[in-house]
Each structure stands twice: as structure tokens, then as C-alpha cells.
C-alpha positions as CSV (number, residue, x, y, z in Angstrom):
1,M,17.6,-29.6,21.0
2,K,16.1,-29.6,17.5
3,K,15.8,-26.1,16.1
4,K,13.7,-24.1,13.6
5,V,15.6,-22.9,10.2
6,Y,14.1,-20.5,7.6
7,L,15.4,-21.5,4.3
8,H,15.3,-18.9,1.6
9,I,15.8,-20.3,-1.8
10,G,15.8,-17.5,-4.2
11,S,14.9,-17.5,-7.1
12,A,17.7,-15.5,-8.5
13,K,17.4,-11.7,-9.7
14,T,15.2,-10.9,-6.4
15,G,17.5,-9.3,-4.7
16,T,18.8,-12.4,-3.1
17,T,22.6,-11.0,-2.7
18,S,20.9,-8.0,-0.8
19,I,19.5,-10.4,1.7
20,Q,22.7,-12.3,2.3
21,E,24.8,-9.5,2.6
22,T,23.0,-7.8,4.9
23,F,22.4,-11.0,7.3
24,Q,26.2,-11.7,7.0
25,H,26.9,-8.1,8.4
26,N,24.3,-8.4,11.1
27,R,25.0,-11.6,12.8
28,N,25.5,-10.5,15.9
29,R,22.5,-8.3,16.0
30,L,20.6,-11.0,14.5
31,N,21.7,-13.5,17.4
32,D,20.4,-10.7,19.8
33,L,17.0,-11.0,18.3
34,G,16.8,-14.9,18.6
35,F,18.0,-15.7,15.0
36,H,21.1,-17.5,13.7
37,Y,22.8,-16.8,10.3
38,P,25.1,-20.1,10.7
39,G,28.6,-20.8,9.0
40,N,31.3,-18.1,8.2
41,H,30.1,-17.1,4.4
42,T,28.0,-14.5,3.1
43,N,25.6,-17.1,1.4
44,H,25.4,-20.9,2.1
45,H,26.0,-21.6,-1.9
46,L,28.5,-24.6,-1.0
47,S,25.9,-26.5,0.8
48,F,24.5,-26.9,-2.2
49,L,26.8,-29.9,-2.8
50,L,24.6,-31.5,-0.1
51,T,22.0,-32.6,-2.6
52,R,24.5,-34.7,-4.5
53,A,23.7,-33.4,-7.9
54,E,25.9,-34.6,-10.6
55,F,28.2,-32.3,-12.3
56,E,26.4,-31.1,-15.2
57,D,23.6,-29.8,-12.4
58,W,25.8,-27.8,-11.1
59,P,26.0,-24.2,-10.8
60,R,28.0,-22.4,-13.5
61,Q,30.3,-20.9,-10.9
62,F,31.6,-24.4,-9.5
63,K,32.2,-26.0,-12.5
64,S,34.9,-23.3,-13.2
65,I,36.9,-24.6,-10.1
66,E,39.2,-27.4,-10.0
67,R,37.4,-30.6,-8.0
68,N,40.1,-31.4,-5.9
69,K,40.2,-27.8,-4.5
70,L,36.3,-27.3,-4.4
71,K,36.2,-30.8,-2.5
72,N,38.3,-29.6,-0.2
73,S,36.8,-26.2,0.7
74,M,33.2,-28.1,0.8
75,E,34.8,-30.6,3.3
76,E,35.9,-27.7,5.2
77,Y,32.9,-25.6,5.1
78,L,30.2,-28.3,5.8
79,Q,32.3,-29.2,8.9
80,H,32.3,-25.8,10.1
81,L,28.5,-25.2,9.2
82,A,27.1,-28.3,10.8
83,G,29.2,-27.7,13.9
84,D,27.8,-23.9,13.8
85,I,24.3,-25.2,13.8
86,S,24.3,-28.0,16.4
87,S,26.5,-25.5,18.7
88,S,24.4,-22.7,18.6
89,A,22.2,-22.0,21.5
90,I,19.7,-19.9,19.4
91,D,17.3,-22.6,18.2
92,T,15.8,-20.4,15.1
93,H,18.6,-20.1,12.0
94,I,18.4,-18.8,8.4
95,I,19.9,-20.4,5.3
96,S,20.1,-18.5,2.1
97,S,21.2,-19.7,-1.6
98,E,19.5,-19.4,-4.9
99,Y,21.3,-22.6,-5.6
100,L,18.6,-24.6,-3.9
101,F,15.8,-23.1,-6.6
102,L,15.7,-26.9,-7.9
103,T,13.3,-29.4,-9.8
104,N,15.2,-32.5,-9.0
105,E,13.2,-34.2,-6.5
106,T,16.4,-36.5,-5.5
107,Y,18.4,-33.5,-5.0
108,V,15.7,-31.8,-2.7
109,E,15.4,-35.0,-0.7
110,N,19.4,-35.2,0.1
111,Y,19.3,-31.7,1.3
112,V,16.5,-32.0,3.4
113,R,18.0,-35.1,4.8
114,F,20.9,-33.2,5.9
115,L,18.5,-30.3,7.6
116,E,16.4,-32.6,9.3
117,T,19.7,-34.0,11.2
118,F,19.5,-30.3,13.2
119,Y,15.9,-29.2,12.4
120,D,12.5,-30.4,13.1
121,D,10.8,-27.1,11.3
122,I,11.5,-26.0,8.0
123,K,10.1,-23.2,6.4
124,V,10.9,-22.4,3.0
125,C,10.5,-19.0,1.5
126,V,10.7,-18.1,-2.4
127,F,10.9,-15.1,-4.0
128,L,9.5,-14.6,-7.7
129,R,9.7,-12.0,-10.4
130,N,7.4,-11.5,-13.2
131,P,8.8,-14.3,-15.8
132,V,8.5,-11.4,-18.6
133,N,10.7,-8.8,-16.4
134,Y,12.8,-11.8,-15.4
135,F,13.7,-12.9,-18.9
136,R,14.5,-9.3,-19.9
137,S,16.8,-9.2,-16.9
138,V,18.6,-12.6,-17.8
139,Q,19.0,-11.3,-21.5
140,Q,21.1,-8.5,-20.3
141,Q,23.5,-10.9,-18.1
142,V,23.6,-13.3,-21.1
143,I,25.1,-10.5,-23.7
144,K,27.9,-10.1,-20.8
145,A,29.1,-13.7,-21.8
146,R,28.4,-14.6,-25.2
147,S,27.1,-13.0,-29.0
148,Y,23.7,-14.3,-29.0
149,L,20.2,-14.1,-26.7
150,T,18.0,-16.8,-25.5
151,K,15.0,-18.0,-27.7
152,P,11.7,-16.7,-25.8
153,D,9.6,-19.8,-26.9
154,E,12.5,-22.4,-25.5
155,W,12.9,-20.6,-22.2
156,K,10.6,-20.7,-18.9
157,L,11.1,-20.1,-15.3
158,Q,10.1,-23.4,-13.6
159,F,8.9,-21.8,-10.6
160,K,5.9,-24.2,-10.2
161,P,7.5,-27.3,-9.9
162,V,10.1,-25.8,-7.7
163,I,7.4,-24.6,-5.5
164,E,5.5,-27.9,-5.5
165,L,8.5,-29.9,-4.9
166,W,9.6,-28.2,-1.8
167,S,5.8,-28.4,-0.7
168,N,6.2,-32.0,-0.4
169,Y,8.9,-31.7,2.4
170,A,8.2,-28.2,4.1
171,E,5.9,-25.4,4.3
172,V,6.6,-22.8,1.3
173,E,5.9,-18.9,1.4
174,V,6.2,-17.3,-1.6
175,I,6.9,-13.6,-1.8
176,E,6.7,-11.4,-5.3
177,Y,9.9,-9.2,-5.8
178,E,9.6,-5.8,-7.2
179,P,12.2,-3.6,-8.2
180,G,12.8,-0.8,-5.4
181,V,11.1,-2.9,-2.7
182,D,13.7,-4.1,0.0
183,S,13.5,-7.8,-0.4
184,C,15.4,-8.2,2.9
185,K,12.2,-6.1,4.7
186,L,10.1,-8.6,3.4
187,F,12.0,-11.5,4.2
188,C,12.5,-10.0,7.7
189,D,8.4,-9.2,8.2
190,W,7.8,-12.7,6.9
191,A,10.2,-14.5,9.5
192,G,9.2,-12.1,12.4
193,I,12.4,-10.3,12.3
194,D,12.8,-6.7,13.5
195,Y,14.5,-5.5,10.2
196,S,14.7,-1.7,12.3
197,S,16.9,-3.3,14.4
198,L,19.4,-4.1,11.6
199,V,22.3,-1.9,10.1
200,P,21.6,-1.5,6.7
201,L,24.0,-2.0,4.1
202,R,24.9,1.5,1.8
203,K,23.1,0.5,-1.1
204,E,25.0,0.4,-4.5
205,S,23.4,2.0,-7.5
206,N,22.6,-1.5,-9.4
207,V,21.9,0.4,-12.6
208,S,20.9,-2.1,-15.2
209,I,22.9,-2.1,-18.9
210,S,21.3,0.0,-21.8
211,I,20.1,-1.3,-24.9
212,E,23.4,0.6,-26.4
213,Q,25.5,-0.9,-24.3
214,M,23.9,-4.3,-25.0
215,L,24.4,-3.6,-28.8
216,L,28.0,-2.8,-28.2
217,L,28.7,-5.7,-26.0
218,E,27.0,-8.0,-28.7
219,K,29.2,-6.5,-31.4
220,I,32.8,-7.0,-29.3
221,Q,31.5,-10.8,-28.4
222,S,30.6,-12.0,-32.0
223,Q,33.5,-10.1,-33.5
224,L,36.3,-10.6,-31.4
225,Y,35.4,-13.7,-29.3
226,A,33.4,-16.0,-31.2
227,N,35.3,-18.7,-30.0
228,Y,34.9,-17.8,-26.3
229,E,31.0,-17.9,-26.0
230,N,29.3,-18.6,-22.6
231,R,32.7,-17.0,-20.6
232,F,32.5,-13.7,-18.6
233,K,35.3,-11.5,-19.9
234,A,36.6,-9.8,-16.7
235,H,37.4,-6.4,-19.2
236,L,34.2,-6.4,-20.4
237,R,32.5,-5.5,-17.1
238,V,33.9,-2.0,-17.4
239,L,31.5,-1.2,-20.1
240,E,28.8,-1.2,-17.3
241,Q,30.5,1.7,-15.5
242,I,31.1,4.2,-18.7
243,R,27.6,6.0,-18.2
244,F,26.5,8.7,-21.1
245,T,23.3,11.1,-21.2
246,D,19.8,9.8,-22.4
247,L,21.0,6.0,-22.7
248,N,17.7,3.9,-23.1
249,K,16.7,0.9,-21.0
250,P,16.3,-2.1,-22.6
251,K,12.5,-2.9,-23.9
252,L,11.5,-6.5,-25.2
253,K,9.5,-6.0,-28.1
254,E,5.7,-6.6,-27.4
255,G,5.7,-10.1,-29.4
256,V,8.4,-11.5,-27.7
257,R,6.7,-10.2,-24.3
258,A,3.8,-12.1,-25.4
259,V,5.2,-15.2,-26.1
260,V,7.2,-15.5,-22.8
261,Y,3.8,-14.2,-21.2
262,Q,2.1,-17.0,-23.0
263,K,4.3,-19.9,-22.2
264,H,4.0,-19.4,-18.6
265,K,0.2,-18.5,-18.5
266,Q,-1.1,-21.3,-16.9
267,D,1.8,-21.2,-14.5
268,I,1.0,-17.7,-13.6
269,A,-2.9,-18.6,-13.4
270,W,-1.8,-21.3,-10.8
271,L,0.5,-18.7,-8.7
272,E,-2.3,-16.4,-8.5
273,E,-5.0,-19.1,-7.5
274,N,-2.7,-20.8,-4.7
275,Y,-0.5,-17.6,-3.8
276,A,-2.4,-14.6,-4.6
277,I,0.6,-13.2,-6.6
278,N,-0.8,-12.0,-9.8
279,F,1.3,-11.8,-13.1
280,L,-1.9,-11.7,-15.2
281,D,-2.0,-9.4,-17.8
282,N,-4.8,-9.1,-20.3
283,E,-3.0,-7.1,-23.0
284,L,-0.1,-9.4,-23.2
285,D,-2.6,-12.4,-23.2
286,E,-4.5,-11.0,-26.5
287,A,-1.3,-9.8,-28.1
288,M,0.3,-11.3,-31.0
289,N,3.1,-13.9,-29.9
290,D,5.7,-13.7,-32.7
291,F,9.3,-12.8,-32.9
292,C,11.7,-13.2,-35.9
293,I,15.3,-13.9,-36.0
294,D,17.4,-12.5,-38.3
295,S,20.6,-13.6,-37.6
296,E,22.4,-16.3,-39.8
297,T,23.1,-18.1,-36.9
298,G,19.6,-19.0,-36.3
299,M,20.1,-17.5,-32.7
300,P,18.5,-14.2,-31.5
301,S,20.4,-10.7,-31.5
302,V,19.6,-8.2,-29.2
303,R,17.7,-6.4,-32.0
304,D,15.5,-9.5,-32.7
305,L,14.4,-9.4,-29.1
306,F,14.8,-5.8,-28.2
307,K,13.3,-2.3,-29.6
308,V,16.0,0.1,-30.5
309,P,14.2,3.7,-30.1
310,D,17.2,5.5,-31.1
311,E,20.2,4.4,-33.7
312,E,21.9,7.7,-33.6
313,M,22.5,7.1,-29.7
314,V,23.7,3.4,-30.2
315,E,26.5,5.2,-32.8
316,K,27.1,8.0,-30.2
317,Y,27.7,6.1,-27.2
318,E,30.4,3.7,-29.3
319,I,32.4,6.7,-30.3
320,H,32.0,7.8,-26.6
321,V,33.5,4.5,-25.6
322,L,36.4,5.0,-28.2
323,D,37.1,8.2,-27.2
324,L,37.5,7.3,-23.8
325,V,40.1,4.5,-24.6
326,L,42.1,6.8,-26.5
327,K,42.0,9.3,-24.1
328,K,43.5,6.8,-21.7
329,L,45.6,5.5,-24.1
330,A,47.4,8.7,-24.7
331,Q,47.3,9.4,-21.0
332,R,49.7,6.4,-20.2
333,A,51.8,7.3,-22.9
334,T,52.6,10.5,-21.6
335,N,53.5,9.4,-18.1
């Protein structure tokens, strides 16, 4: 018996983890509601390899895994996934991975061929975040792995080609992501799932790092780990947990926001016309779209792209972190 699948492909930073963890936690309840979340993982990231993508196009998380180990894990996972899909008596399924937010037609076609083995009705769901806000959020992640940021005039969120490509194979629904709005509920409303019947997960406080934390991370990355760019350092994640009163949320400079907006302007207008999602901004449309890179490396620093409203707070936070470290060392010395 053929089945229907709701395929959730992200994009990233739009509540995807919350959706996946909620569905994984509620697998049995979803079955009772007539929906199946196949496989035995929280998400369906490993199914990305069904695209047969070239190694250089793999997600960063896969590239760090030894090839043979990944191959064995993939074969075992896909065998279980295919068996679960084909043996399920429930005919409406949900598959979720932001790794499928793709612009390569061959990769999408390969993945669709796999789906068509089991499903005769494929519906795709895309969550989108305002590109200007998305760029800011990306930089907050980037600084955790390296000492420099991304040039805004060279960055683009490729949502239009992704939507157009998937539309060649399936009906595509586009949902606007808004911070503070439950993405899982929005997905459930679209798919016809009674969200009130699911057991919600305890929401962890997802506090973005402050501008002061970004500046300290930048200093550590550039002065201590210049030869280890583009690698997440596990111990630096502790910094995210060190809070301090009156830290400031990162805000892009107006010229930077304008650069990002105007680079996406045509695609934003297309999105509004075709999917009634309005990211248009008259103020940014008329703003000066410029920025200045003061760094000797030619790559943007935190100060190049972001406002720094309180220099005194920057210094206070550094001293606060140093004080906590010294206290911890002193405590260990006395134990």
C-alpha cells in the first residue's frame, strides 16, 4: 500500500530541532493520531546520504566522521528506516531534516526516487526566517568556530532556488518562522496533526550569545586558535553559560542590514508574491548599503558588522569571566 509523506526540510535556525525532538518523544502518540515518524533517530539527517551528494557538499557534521564508520552507520540506519516505512500500517508519515534544504537538482532527484519507492504523495514543508535576522544568527554561530565573520555582500540565503527545485517534484508549503512562536505547532496545524494531543517537551532557555560574549570569543579565537579556524572548541561553549547583568543583544549595523536585505530584495518580493510571506522593509530599501572592514586580514570582525553600545560592559564581562575562572582554580587547589 502506498503512503503519504510530509517532508520537513528546514531551513536551519527555524525551530527544526524542537520539531524533531517533539516528534521523536511522541512517536506512539503520533501513531494514535494516524501519523508515523519512521526510523529510530531523533531526526532523519542520515537519509541525506540518499542524495548521493559529493563529499564536498556533505554537511559539516558528516565530514568529521571516519568514512567507513559513517558508511556502516548509514547502511544500518537506511535498512532500518526502509523496513520501518514499508512495514508500518499507518499510511501518513513525517520525515524531517534541514540537510535536505538543497539547491542541487541531482541530489533532490535522487532523494525523491527513494521516497517514491514508498510514497505516492509527497508534500514538502519549508520554514523561512527573515534573511537579515538569519544572517545575524549565523554570525553568532560562526564566531564560535573561528575568529572572523562573513562578508554580508557575499552571503545569500538560497531559499528561492530551494523552493523552486522541490516544487518540480512535490507540492511545497512555505511557513514563516517567528522567534517565540512554536514551529512544531505551526507544522502540526499544516499537516493536520492535533498538537494538543502531544506531550510538549520542557523548553530549554535558548538565549543567544550577547555582543560582549561575541567579542570575547573573537579575542580568544584570534589570539589562541588562529591555526584552528572553522573548528568548534568544546570548552568555549562554557562561555555561553556565563551570564552577567545587562549584557546587550547583538544588533547589526544599519549599513550591514541594508546590504543583506538588498541582496535578497528580488527573492523577498518573489516570496511575497507567491507565498504571501512579507519580509519587505521600506526603510532598509532606502538605507545606505555599506560596511567597512578595518581588519588587516580583509575579513569582517565583530565590530565591523555589529554595534557595540557599551565598551565598559565589554571590559566588565571579560573581567567577570576571568574572576570566575580564578575562583574555580583556587577552589580546586584547596580541595
